[in-house]
C-alpha positions in Angstrom: -306.0 131.9 59.6 -305.0 135.4 58.7 -302.2 136.2 56.2 -300.5 139.6 55.5 -297.6 140.5 53.4 -295.6 143.7 52.7 -292.3 144.5 51.0 -289.5 144.8 53.6 -289.2 148.4 54.6 -286.2 150.2 56.2 -286.9 150.6 60.0 -290.6 150.5 59.1 -293.3 152.9 60.2 -295.6 151.9 63.0 -298.6 150.8 60.9 -296.3 148.2 59.3 -295.7 146.6 62.7 -299.4 146.9 63.6 -300.3 145.0 60.4 -297.6 142.4 60.9 -298.5 141.7 64.5 -302.2 141.4 63.8 -301.7 138.6 61.3 -301.1 134.9 62.0 -298.5 134.6 59.3 -296.6 137.5 57.7 -294.8 137.2 54.4 -291.9 139.6 53.6 -292.5 140.2 49.9 -288.8 140.5 49.1 -289.3 138.9 45.6 -291.1 141.9 44.2 -289.4 144.6 42.1 -287.7 147.4 44.0 -289.4 150.7 43.5 -288.4 154.0 45.1 -291.9 155.5 44.7 -295.5 154.2 44.6 -298.4 155.7 42.6 -301.6 156.0 44.7 -305.2 155.7 43.6 -305.7 159.5 43.7 -302.9 159.8 41.1 -300.3 161.1 43.6 -296.9 159.5 44.1 -295.1 158.9 47.4 -292.1 157.1 48.9 -292.2 153.4 48.9 -290.3 153.3 52.2 -288.1 150.5 50.9 -285.1 152.8 51.3 -286.7 155.6 53.5 -287.7 155.9 57.1 -289.1 159.1 58.8 -287.7 160.2 62.1 -288.4 163.4 64.1 -286.4 166.5 64.8 -287.1 170.1 65.9 -288.0 171.1 62.3 -290.4 168.2 61.8 -289.8 165.0 59.8 -286.4 164.0 58.6 -286.0 161.1 56.2 -283.1 158.7 56.5 -282.5 157.3 53.0 -280.4 154.2 52.1 -278.4 154.5 48.8 -278.6 151.4 46.6 -277.2 150.0 43.4 -280.1 149.0 41.3 -280.1 147.5 37.8 -283.4 147.9 36.0 -286.2 145.7 37.3 -284.3 143.8 40.1 -286.2 142.4 43.0 -285.7 143.8 46.5 -283.9 140.6 47.4 -281.3 141.3 44.6 -281.0 145.1 45.0 -277.6 145.9 46.5 -276.8 148.4 49.2 -274.2 151.0 48.3 -271.5 151.4 50.9 -269.0 153.5 49.0 -270.2 156.8 50.6 -270.8 157.8 54.2 -274.6 157.2 54.7 -274.1 154.9 57.7 -272.3 157.6 59.6 -274.9 160.2 58.5 -277.8 158.1 59.7 -276.2 157.3 63.0 -275.3 161.0 63.5 -278.9 162.0 62.8 -280.3 159.4 65.2 -277.8 160.5 67.9 -278.5 164.2 67.5 -282.3 163.9 67.4 -282.8 161.2 70.1 -279.9 161.5 72.6 -282.4 163.0 75.1 -285.0 160.3 74.6 -285.8 157.7 77.3 -284.1 154.7 75.8 -281.3 156.2 73.7 -278.4 154.7 75.7 -279.9 151.2 75.4 -281.0 151.3 71.8 -278.4 153.4 70.0 -275.6 150.7 70.3 -278.0 148.2 68.7 -278.9 150.5 65.8 -275.2 151.2 65.4 -274.4 147.5 65.2 -277.1 146.9 62.5 -276.0 149.8 60.3 -272.2 149.1 60.7 -272.8 145.5 59.6 -272.5 145.6 55.8 -275.5 143.8 54.3 -275.2 142.7 50.7 -278.8 143.4 49.7 -281.5 145.8 50.6 -283.8 142.9 51.7 -281.2 141.7 54.2 -280.7 145.1 55.7 -284.4 145.9 55.9 -285.3 142.5 57.3 -282.7 143.0 60.0 -284.3 146.3 61.0 -287.8 144.7 61.0 -286.7 141.8 63.2 -285.0 144.3 65.6 -288.2 146.2 66.0 -290.2 143.0 66.4 -287.9 141.6 69.1 -287.9 144.9 70.9 -291.7 145.1 70.8 -291.8 141.5 72.1 -289.9 142.5 75.2 -286.4 141.2 74.5 -284.1 143.3 76.7 -281.0 143.1 74.6 -280.9 142.4 70.8 -277.6 141.4 69.2 -276.8 140.9 65.5 -276.9 137.2 66.0 -280.6 137.5 67.0 -281.6 139.1 63.7 -282.6 136.0 61.7 -285.9 134.5 61.0 -284.7 131.2 62.4 -284.0 132.8 65.7 -287.3 134.8 65.8 -289.7 132.0 64.8 -289.5 129.9 68.0 -290.1 133.0 70.0 -293.1 133.9 67.9 -294.7 130.5 68.4 -294.3 130.7 72.2 -295.4 134.2 72.8 -299.0 135.2 73.6 -298.7 139.0 73.6 -299.9 139.4 70.0 -301.3 137.3 67.1 -298.3 136.8 64.9 -296.9 133.2 64.9 -295.1 132.8 61.6 -292.8 134.9 59.5 -291.6 134.0 56.0 -289.7 135.4 53.0 -291.6 135.2 49.7 -288.3 134.7 47.8 -288.0 131.3 49.5 -291.5 130.1 48.3 -291.0 127.1 46.0 -294.5 127.4 44.6 -294.2 131.1 43.8 -290.9 130.5 42.1 -292.6 128.3 39.5 -295.2 130.9 38.6 -293.6 132.8 35.6 -296.5 134.7 34.3 -298.8 135.1 37.3 -300.5 138.4 38.0 -299.8 140.2 41.3 -303.2 139.1 42.6 -302.5 135.5 41.6 -299.2 135.6 43.5 -300.9 136.8 46.7 -303.5 134.1 46.5 -300.7 131.6 46.0 -298.8 132.8 49.1 -302.1 132.8 51.1 -302.8 129.2 50.2 -299.2 128.1 50.7 -299.5 129.5 54.3 -302.8 127.6 54.9 -304.6 130.9 55.4 -308.1 132.0 54.3 -308.0 135.7 55.1 -305.9 138.5 53.7 -305.2 141.4 56.0 -304.3 144.1 53.6 -303.7 147.9 53.4 -306.3 150.3 52.2 -304.2 151.5 49.3 -303.6 148.0 47.9 -307.3 147.2 48.4 -308.3 150.2 46.3 -305.6 150.2 43.7 -305.1 146.7 42.5 -306.9 143.9 44.4 -309.1 141.5 42.3 -311.9 141.0 44.7 -313.6 138.3 42.5 -310.4 136.2 42.4 -310.1 136.3 46.2 -313.8 135.4 46.6 -313.4 132.5 44.0 -310.6 131.1 46.1 -312.5 131.4 49.4 -310.3 134.2 50.8 -311.8 136.9 52.9 -310.3 140.4 52.5 -309.9 142.5 55.7 -308.6 146.0 55.3 -306.4 147.4 58.1 -308.0 150.2 60.0 -305.3 151.3 62.5 -304.9 154.7 64.0 -301.6 155.8 65.7 -302.5 156.9 69.2 -300.4 159.7 70.8 -297.4 158.8 72.8 -294.5 160.9 74.3 -292.2 162.4 71.7 -289.4 164.9 71.6 -289.8 168.3 70.1 -293.6 168.5 70.8 -293.4 172.2 71.7 -292.0 173.0 68.3 -293.9 170.5 66.1 -296.6 168.8 68.2 -297.2 165.0 67.9 -296.4 163.4 64.6 -298.0 160.0 64.1 -296.8 156.9 62.3 -293.1 157.6 62.3 -290.3 155.0 62.1 -290.2 152.3 64.8 -287.0 154.1 66.0 -289.1 157.0 67.3 -291.6 154.9 69.2 -289.0 152.6 70.8 -286.7 155.5 71.7 -289.4 157.3 73.6 -291.5 154.7 75.5 -290.8 151.4 77.3 -291.3 148.3 75.1 -294.5 147.2 77.0 -296.1 150.6 76.3 -294.8 150.5 72.7 -296.5 147.2 72.1 -299.8 148.5 73.5 -299.6 151.5 71.1 -298.9 149.1 68.2 -301.9 146.9 69.2 -304.1 150.0 69.6 -304.8 149.3 73.3 
């Protein structure tokens, strides 16, 4: 059985969904510390995508950024969303301006609007709602309401569907075993989550594999490591005359531009 786990991102990029849907069980790592940036193995730093998502406009990539109230080393599950400014209106205006000529704008914009106007207490709650929205849309649900954006609603659908591999979705913050591990290393926590899920394979990203994975620990625990090797194939986008095709943008871009069945094929690499 294959496990994968990533921190909840804001309207995640396409490789996030590709990794999620190619695992049997996916764990939302909402218990880890919030970070705005990651340091990569080559020494460079880049966005963590916990509060950012890239969409496309005529000048190239535009990042939507969610403001947060963050106190030191709080986890994503405890990081609060800041609603005292007008970021929701700004995000919606950007999506409207950049995608109003897209194939599915009239169908999807009201759903995105409902998500963003629903004031979530924490960043984890907001991000998980955007992830579930993308997952349901890729799964072919014709209309997604706020009431549908819960793991309890999504789980039965995952177990019944046969279009992709994913069957189970969990939040790491709800793991009773993980909660007891006070001084565990990041690798020990991953191994714990894999064993708790009953899996024997970790489907991970290349950056994580290079930067911090303890291969000996995984081998000792009988866990096979499989590194994601996914390439974003080209699909119809707006502004291609000005900027050409830009791969691995937000799930918003893919779902706005192609039918859900085609979007799923792109995520699966078919």
